[in-house]
N, C-alpha and C positions, 0 to 999 in steps of 0.2 A: 504494499499498500504505499501511495504518495500522496504528500501535500498537493492541492491544486496547482502550485507554482512548480512542482516538479521534485520537490525536497525529499529525499530518501529518507524514511522515517525507521527503517530497519535495524532490529536489535541484533547483536549477534550470539544470543542465548536462547536457547530452546529449554521450554519447561518440563517436568517430568508429567504432569498432569493438568489439566485445565476445565475450565467450565465457562458457559456462556452466559454474559450478563444479561439477567432477564429484565432489566430497566423499571424494576420495581422498588430496588433501594437507591437511594439517591448518593451514591458513589462518586467521591470526585477522584482525579490524579493524584491530587497530592495525599489522599487518604488511604491509597494503596500502600501495602508493607512492603519492605523490602524484598523481600525474599517473593513477592507476586511479580509479574511480568505481564504486560498488556498485549493483546494481540487482535487480529482481525480476520474476518471470513468475508469474502466475496459472494454477495447473494446471487451473481449470476454466474460465474465460473467454477464457484467453491474453492478459490486460492485461498491458503491459511497462511498469515504473515504474523511473526512477532515483533513488536515497536520496541523502540526505545523510550521508555517513560520521559526522561530528561528531555529529549529531542522534541517530543509531543509537548509537552510543558511549555517549553521554550517558545515553539511557534505559534499556539493558542492559549496560553495560559492555564490556570486550574479550572478545568473544565469538569463538568458532570459527565460519567461515563455514557450515559444516553445521549448527550448532545454527539458524539463523536462520529457515530455511523454516517452522518451527513456530512462531514469533512471529509471524509477519507474516500480515495478514487483509487481503483483497482489497475493493475497493467493492462487488465482488458479493455479499460475506459468505463467501468461501470460504476456509477455513483449512489446506485439505489439499492436498498436491501441488503446492505452492509451489516455485519453483526459483530459485536465488542466482545472478545475473549478474555478470560482472567486466568494466566498460568500460575502453577506454583512452582518454583525452582526446587530440585532435589538436593539435600542437605548434605550428600555425600560424596558430591562431587568436588 
């Protein structure tokens, strides 16, 4: 996923497990714990990518996670139906 100006937001780490943000909780970027990784899934092609929280926060500020899907654009060009994922890093790595 990229910022609409083409800035790459990809993180170098992959989590051991993840869940989809359901939008019922009002979680923010700053509210995510250190061991949680932010991710996104494209609604059209299903591509899964993990994002760097610091870069996302620097670009858009401290956003609610339910606002992020509207700001992300997949490499296939899709901007609609994207989902936010929250991954948990493995502690043994």
